[in-house]
N, C-alpha and C positions, 0 to 999 in steps of 0.2 A: 765452603767448614760446613760442617754439621748444626741442623741449629736443638734447639730446645726435647722439643718432643721426636722427633731420628735419635736421640744419642738413649732420655728414656725406654723406647721400644729396644737398642741397641741392647742396651746395658738386664733390660725388665727381662727380657732373650738369650739374653745369658745366664740371667740365676735360671729362668726358668732351664736352661738344656742344662747346668751344675746340679738342680735335680734332681732333675729323670734320674742325670750322670751316675748318683750317691745310689738314687731306689734301684737299676739298676744291678745295683754291685753288689747292694741289700741281701736282693730276690738270691743270688749267683752264688752267691755266699751262704745262703740258711737251706739256699736245695741241696747244692754240697754236700754239707751238715748230713742234712737230709738222706741223700743219698747214700754217703759214705755210713753207715747208721744201720742201713734196709742191707746195705754190701755187705759187715762184718759182721751184725749180730743174726741175719735170717738167710739168706740166700748163697756166701761164705761156705759155713758149711753144710748147706744139704752139695751146696753144689762140690763139692770135693768128696760128703760122702755120694753125691753118685756114681764121680771117677774113679775114688777108690774104693767105696768095700767099709772104709776103717767106721763102724759107727760110733769108734769109742773119740772120735773125737766130735760129734754132735753135741750139744754144751747139750750137760744137763739138767732140761729143769722140771724140780716139780712145784708143780702147785698147789699150793694148801683151800682149801676149799673152806 
């Protein structure tokens, strides 16, 4: 049978493992959102333009200074 110290270590490691797993999941989620934004807003239209030559497909960004 396990004593109290062994149970405390086991449950502590279990909680730390769940926290680490959650942290990795959050990092992966926000990395995916960032990569999706960069691809759809910046790189996607540029690659499409390089392949097709269709300049009208590029986003029309008018910067007001």
